[in-house]
C-alpha positions as CSV (number, residue, x, y, z in Angstrom):
1,X,-113.7,42.7,22.6
2,X,-114.2,41.0,19.1
3,X,-114.4,43.3,16.1
4,X,-118.1,43.9,15.1
5,X,-118.8,42.3,11.8
6,X,-121.1,45.4,10.8
7,X,-118.1,47.6,11.1
8,X,-115.9,45.6,8.6
9,X,-115.6,46.4,4.9
10,X,-114.0,43.8,2.6
11,X,-113.0,44.8,-0.9
12,X,-112.9,42.0,-3.6
13,X,-110.7,43.3,-6.3
14,X,-111.4,42.2,-10.1
15,X,-107.6,41.6,-11.0
16,X,-104.2,42.5,-9.8
17,X,-104.3,46.0,-11.3
18,X,-107.5,46.7,-9.6
19,X,-106.0,45.3,-6.2
20,X,-103.1,47.8,-6.7
21,X,-105.3,50.6,-7.2
22,X,-107.5,49.7,-4.0
23,X,-104.4,49.2,-1.8
24,X,-103.4,52.8,-2.7
25,X,-106.9,54.2,-1.8
26,X,-107.8,55.9,1.5
27,X,-108.6,54.7,4.0
28,X,-105.9,52.1,3.1
29,X,-107.2,48.6,3.2
30,X,-105.4,45.8,5.1
31,X,-104.3,43.1,2.6
32,X,-106.1,39.7,3.5
33,X,-104.5,36.4,2.2
34,X,-104.9,33.3,4.2
35,X,-105.9,35.2,7.3
36,X,-104.4,32.7,9.9
37,X,-102.8,35.8,11.9
38,X,-105.3,38.4,11.0
39,X,-108.4,36.5,12.1
40,X,-106.7,35.8,15.5
41,X,-106.4,39.5,15.9
42,X,-109.8,40.2,14.8
43,X,-111.3,37.6,17.1
44,X,-109.3,39.1,20.1
45,X,-110.3,42.7,19.3
46,X,-106.6,43.5,18.7
47,X,-107.0,44.6,15.2
48,X,-108.0,48.3,15.0
49,X,-108.5,48.6,11.3
50,X,-111.8,47.7,9.7
51,X,-111.2,48.0,5.9
52,X,-109.7,44.8,4.2
53,X,-108.5,43.9,0.9
54,X,-109.4,40.2,0.0
55,X,-106.5,39.0,-2.3
56,X,-108.1,35.4,-2.8
57,X,-109.5,36.2,-6.2
58,X,-106.2,36.9,-7.6
59,X,-105.0,34.0,-9.8
60,X,-101.9,36.0,-10.8
61,X,-100.6,35.6,-7.3
62,X,-101.0,31.9,-7.2
63,X,-98.8,29.0,-8.7
64,X,-95.4,27.4,-8.7
65,X,-93.4,28.0,-11.8
66,X,-90.0,26.3,-12.4
67,X,-87.2,27.5,-14.8
68,X,-83.6,26.8,-15.4
69,X,-82.6,29.4,-12.8
70,X,-85.0,28.4,-10.0
71,X,-88.6,28.3,-9.0
72,X,-91.1,31.4,-8.7
73,X,-93.8,30.9,-6.1
74,X,-96.9,33.0,-6.0
75,X,-97.4,34.9,-2.9
76,X,-100.8,33.4,-2.3
77,X,-99.4,29.8,-2.7
78,X,-100.3,27.8,0.6
79,X,-97.9,25.8,2.5
80,X,-99.9,22.7,1.8
81,X,-99.2,23.5,-2.1
82,X,-95.5,23.9,-1.2
83,X,-95.4,20.7,0.7
84,X,-97.0,18.6,-1.9
85,X,-95.6,20.1,-5.1
86,X,-93.3,17.5,-6.9
87,X,-91.3,20.3,-8.4
88,X,-89.9,21.4,-5.0
89,X,-88.0,18.2,-4.5
90,X,-84.8,20.0,-5.1
91,X,-85.7,22.5,-2.2
92,X,-86.2,20.1,0.6
93,X,-85.6,22.7,3.4
94,X,-88.7,24.7,2.0
95,X,-91.0,21.7,2.0
96,X,-89.7,20.6,5.4
97,X,-90.5,24.3,6.7
98,X,-94.0,23.9,5.0
99,X,-94.7,20.9,6.8
100,X,-93.9,22.7,10.2
101,X,-96.2,25.7,9.9
102,X,-98.9,24.9,12.3
103,X,-101.4,22.1,11.6
104,X,-103.0,20.9,8.4
105,X,-105.6,23.4,8.7
106,X,-103.2,26.2,8.9
107,X,-101.2,24.8,6.1
108,X,-104.3,24.8,3.9
109,X,-104.8,28.5,4.4
110,X,-101.4,30.2,5.3
111,X,-99.6,31.6,2.4
112,X,-95.9,32.1,1.7
113,X,-96.4,35.7,1.0
114,X,-98.2,36.1,4.3
115,X,-95.5,34.5,6.2
116,X,-93.2,37.2,4.7
117,X,-95.5,40.1,5.0
118,X,-96.3,39.3,8.8
119,X,-92.6,39.7,9.3
120,X,-92.5,37.7,12.5
121,X,-88.8,37.0,13.5
122,X,-90.2,33.5,14.1
123,X,-91.7,32.9,10.8
124,X,-91.0,29.2,9.8
125,X,-90.2,29.9,6.0
126,X,-88.2,33.0,6.4
127,X,-84.7,31.4,7.4
128,X,-85.1,29.0,4.3
129,X,-85.7,31.9,2.0
130,X,-82.6,33.8,3.6
131,X,-80.3,30.7,3.3
132,X,-81.4,30.3,-0.3
133,X,-81.0,33.9,-1.1
134,X,-84.5,34.4,-2.5
135,X,-85.7,37.5,-4.1
136,X,-89.2,38.9,-3.6
137,X,-91.1,40.8,-6.4
138,X,-93.3,43.7,-5.2
139,X,-95.9,45.6,-7.2
140,X,-97.7,48.9,-6.8
141,X,-99.5,51.3,-9.3
142,X,-96.0,52.6,-10.0
143,X,-94.7,49.2,-11.4
144,X,-92.8,46.3,-10.3
145,X,-89.5,45.9,-8.5
146,X,-87.5,43.1,-6.8
147,X,-85.7,43.0,-3.4
148,X,-83.3,40.6,-2.0
149,X,-84.8,38.7,1.0
150,X,-81.9,39.7,3.3
151,X,-82.8,43.5,2.6
152,X,-86.5,43.0,3.2
153,X,-86.6,43.0,7.0
154,X,-85.7,46.5,8.5
155,X,-87.0,46.1,12.0
156,X,-89.4,44.2,14.3
157,X,-92.4,43.4,12.0
158,X,-91.2,45.9,9.6
159,X,-90.5,45.5,5.9
160,X,-88.7,47.6,3.3
161,X,-91.7,48.1,1.1
162,X,-94.0,51.1,0.6
163,X,-97.5,51.0,2.1
164,X,-99.2,50.8,-1.2
165,X,-97.1,47.8,-2.4
166,X,-98.1,44.0,-2.6
167,X,-95.9,41.1,-2.5
168,X,-96.4,39.3,-5.8
169,X,-94.1,36.4,-5.8
170,X,-90.9,34.9,-4.5
171,X,-88.1,33.7,-6.6
172,X,-85.8,30.9,-5.0
173,X,-82.8,29.9,-7.0
174,X,-81.9,26.3,-7.3
175,X,-79.0,25.1,-5.0
176,X,-75.8,24.4,-6.9
177,X,-74.7,20.9,-7.5
178,X,-73.3,19.3,-4.4
179,X,-75.2,21.5,-2.0
180,X,-76.7,20.3,1.2
181,X,-79.5,21.9,3.0
182,X,-80.9,21.4,6.5
183,X,-84.1,22.9,8.1
184,X,-84.9,22.6,11.9
185,X,-87.5,24.0,14.0
186,X,-86.9,23.8,17.7
187,X,-90.0,24.3,20.0
188,X,-91.6,23.4,23.1
189,X,-93.3,20.5,21.4
190,X,-93.2,18.6,18.1
191,X,-96.1,20.2,16.3
192,X,-98.0,23.6,16.3
193,X,-95.5,25.4,18.3
194,X,-93.8,28.8,18.0
195,X,-90.2,28.3,17.6
196,X,-87.5,28.9,20.2
197,X,-85.0,28.7,17.4
198,X,-85.8,28.1,13.8
199,X,-82.8,27.4,11.3
200,X,-81.8,26.7,7.8
201,X,-78.3,26.1,6.6
202,X,-77.0,25.5,3.1
203,X,-73.6,24.2,2.3
204,X,-72.2,24.3,-1.3
205,X,-69.5,21.6,-1.2
206,X,-66.9,20.9,-3.9
207,X,-64.9,17.8,-3.0
208,X,-64.4,18.0,0.6
209,X,-64.3,21.8,0.7
210,X,-67.1,24.2,1.9
211,X,-67.0,26.8,-0.9
212,X,-70.2,28.6,0.1
213,X,-72.0,28.6,3.4
214,X,-75.4,30.2,4.2
215,X,-76.7,30.2,7.8
216,X,-80.1,31.8,8.7
217,X,-81.9,31.8,11.9
218,X,-85.3,33.0,13.3
219,X,-86.4,33.8,16.9
220,X,-82.9,34.9,17.5
221,X,-83.2,38.7,16.8
222,X,-86.0,41.2,16.1
223,X,-85.7,40.1,12.5
224,X,-84.9,36.7,10.7
225,X,-81.1,37.0,10.3
226,X,-78.1,35.6,8.4
227,X,-75.3,34.5,10.6
228,X,-72.5,35.9,8.4
229,X,-69.5,35.8,10.8
230,X,-70.3,32.1,11.3
231,X,-70.6,31.8,7.5
232,X,-67.2,33.2,7.0
233,X,-65.7,30.9,9.7
234,X,-66.8,27.9,7.8
235,X,-66.1,29.0,4.2
236,X,-62.9,27.8,2.7
237,X,-62.4,25.0,5.3
238,X,-62.5,21.4,4.6
239,X,-65.5,19.4,5.3
240,X,-64.3,16.6,7.6
241,X,-64.7,13.1,6.4
242,X,-67.1,11.1,8.7
243,X,-65.4,8.9,11.0
244,X,-66.0,5.1,10.9
245,X,-69.4,3.9,10.0
246,X,-71.3,6.2,12.2
247,X,-74.7,7.9,11.4
248,X,-75.2,11.7,10.9
249,X,-76.0,11.8,14.7
250,X,-72.5,10.9,15.5
251,X,-70.6,13.4,17.6
252,X,-67.2,13.1,16.1
253,X,-67.6,15.2,12.7
254,X,-66.1,18.6,12.1
255,X,-65.2,19.6,15.7
256,X,-62.7,22.3,14.7
257,X,-64.9,24.1,12.1
258,X,-68.0,23.8,14.2
259,X,-66.1,25.4,17.3
260,X,-65.1,28.3,15.1
261,X,-68.5,28.8,13.7
262,X,-70.0,28.6,17.2
263,X,-67.5,31.3,18.5
264,X,-68.4,33.5,15.5
265,X,-72.1,33.2,16.3
266,X,-71.8,35.8,19.2
267,X,-71.1,38.4,16.4
268,X,-74.2,37.5,14.5
269,X,-76.8,36.8,17.2
270,X,-78.0,38.5,20.4
271,X,-81.0,36.7,21.4
272,X,-83.2,37.7,24.4
273,X,-84.7,35.9,27.4
274,X,-88.6,35.7,26.9
275,X,-91.5,33.6,27.7
276,X,-90.5,30.8,25.2
277,X,-86.8,30.4,26.1
278,X,-83.8,32.1,27.4
279,X,-80.6,33.5,25.6
280,X,-78.3,30.9,26.8
281,X,-80.3,28.0,25.6
282,X,-81.1,29.6,22.1
283,X,-77.3,30.4,21.5
284,X,-76.4,26.7,22.5
285,X,-79.1,25.4,20.2
286,X,-77.9,27.7,17.3
287,X,-74.4,26.2,17.6
288,X,-75.6,22.7,17.9
289,X,-77.6,23.3,14.6
290,X,-74.5,24.1,12.8
291,X,-72.8,21.0,14.1
292,X,-75.9,19.1,12.8
293,X,-75.6,20.7,9.3
294,X,-71.9,19.6,9.0
295,X,-72.7,16.1,10.1
296,X,-75.4,15.7,7.6
297,X,-73.2,17.1,5.0
298,X,-70.4,14.8,5.9
299,X,-72.5,11.9,5.6
300,X,-74.5,13.0,2.3
301,X,-73.5,11.6,-0.9
302,X,-72.1,14.0,-3.3
303,X,-74.3,14.5,-6.4
């Protein structure tokens, strides 16, 4: 049964400080950003709560601001804004993820903060934020604090934030010179599909050596996860030179490095069989995505 509109209360804050006061009140309102997940639950009658805090008036939670260290993205920034912002050209994986979030209608409403707060293990942007070691700023009436994205997800749809806290912004450091990033979403179809596997890898390359590797996956565990054992298997090894005049799709690049990383993945990932895919397929794809990252890095010009 759909939620009755007459039973729903929507609070509209005058500013961020007022919103923090309201989120701490009782009965506690549910934060409402783009609403792309919440509206589905309301329409299906699966959302039992009836008091909501509309965050849309809060200009302080919007915008994309660049600095020498990186970019700070307001939690209410939509995926369309991310996709089209010229200042994010140095974060191509984030732009690519923004373009894969549903259709254009969803991208016009869905927010980066909402993607985090929803805490779905299949969230498209979350592996990108993990691989780029983003930090999330959180605020309450008690003040502000930052938390590293890899410490934020504590369980299935659970976050390490208090019930009266709001996500304010996300800071993503710029990749180092020579870094190569790859985002891939593998689903049943090309568009508007929940992922079987979603991946972001970042290789920090010096010469032909892989100095720093970050591999992050979604839809592979109860939470978005870094594949730290596979990262360690790659770090310190040489990035093989491309063979001949092939393309990034050639199968003859970095066989030994990729094989070591694939073996290590079993320590990082324990996917389940579910309605969208099975464990063996997910593990095979997870390894193939590492191989693709290494091929892309091998053929990418050093900056």
